C-alpha positions as CSV (number, residue, x, y, z in Angstrom):
1,Q,-28.5,59.5,-6.7
2,G,-28.2,62.3,-4.1
3,V,-29.0,64.9,-6.9
4,T,-32.5,63.4,-7.2
5,E,-32.9,63.9,-3.4
6,G,-32.2,67.6,-3.6
7,Y,-28.4,67.7,-3.1
8,N,-26.2,69.7,-5.5
9,G,-23.8,67.7,-7.6
10,T,-20.5,68.6,-9.1
11,I,-18.2,66.8,-11.5
12,F,-14.7,68.3,-11.7
13,A,-12.5,67.1,-14.5
14,Y,-8.9,68.2,-14.1
15,G,-5.9,67.4,-16.2
16,Q,-3.4,68.2,-18.9
17,T,-4.5,69.5,-22.2
18,G,-5.3,66.6,-24.5
19,S,-5.7,64.0,-21.7
20,G,-9.3,63.2,-22.6
21,K,-11.4,65.3,-20.1
22,S,-13.8,66.5,-22.8
23,F,-14.3,63.0,-24.2
24,T,-14.9,61.6,-20.7
25,M,-17.5,64.3,-20.1
26,Q,-19.2,64.3,-23.5
27,G,-18.3,61.1,-25.2
28,I,-19.9,60.2,-28.5
29,V,-23.5,59.1,-29.2
30,D,-22.9,56.0,-31.3
31,P,-22.0,53.5,-30.1
32,S,-23.9,54.1,-26.8
33,T,-21.1,52.4,-24.9
34,Q,-19.0,55.6,-25.7
35,K,-21.4,58.0,-24.1
36,G,-19.8,60.4,-21.6
37,I,-20.6,61.2,-18.0
38,I,-22.9,64.1,-18.9
39,P,-25.4,62.2,-21.2
40,R,-25.4,59.3,-18.8
41,A,-26.1,61.5,-15.8
42,F,-28.8,63.4,-17.6
43,E,-30.5,60.1,-18.6
44,H,-30.4,59.0,-15.0
45,I,-31.8,62.3,-13.7
46,F,-34.6,62.6,-16.2
47,E,-35.6,58.9,-15.8
48,S,-35.8,59.5,-12.0
49,V,-37.8,62.7,-12.5
50,Q,-40.2,61.0,-14.9
51,C,-40.9,58.2,-12.4
52,A,-41.4,60.4,-9.3
53,E,-44.9,61.0,-8.1
54,N,-46.1,64.1,-6.2
55,A,-42.8,65.9,-6.6
56,K,-41.6,68.9,-8.5
57,F,-38.1,69.2,-9.8
58,L,-35.9,72.0,-11.0
59,V,-33.0,70.8,-13.1
60,R,-30.2,73.3,-13.7
61,A,-26.9,72.6,-15.3
62,S,-23.7,74.5,-16.1
63,Y,-20.7,73.4,-18.1
64,L,-17.7,75.6,-17.4
65,E,-14.1,75.6,-18.7
66,I,-11.3,77.2,-16.7
67,Y,-8.2,77.6,-18.7
68,N,-5.3,79.9,-18.0
69,E,-7.4,81.6,-15.3
70,D,-10.2,82.4,-17.8
71,I,-13.7,81.0,-17.3
72,R,-16.0,80.2,-20.2
73,D,-19.6,78.9,-20.2
74,L,-19.6,76.0,-22.7
75,L,-23.5,76.0,-22.7
76,G,-23.8,79.7,-23.4
77,A,-24.7,81.4,-26.7
78,D,-21.1,82.5,-27.2
79,T,-18.7,79.8,-25.9
80,K,-15.7,82.1,-26.6
81,Q,-16.9,84.8,-24.3
82,K,-15.1,85.0,-21.0
83,L,-17.0,85.2,-17.7
84,E,-16.0,87.6,-14.9
């Protein structure tokens, strides 16, 4: 809820390879009970933005993976490209 009030929000998923971090974050579309944190958070944010009156919003998101000290932008055009 704080995100809609102007605070930055971060979700940090940490764990062993294969432990379900990506599934927890992304989930699957059908059935809707299997949606992950990201689609649920986006639904909440955009519903709040749509209902707000006399306010402007800038919604910005990043989805990064850190693995073996390499950082990749999972929303970028080339998800295999490492960031500095």
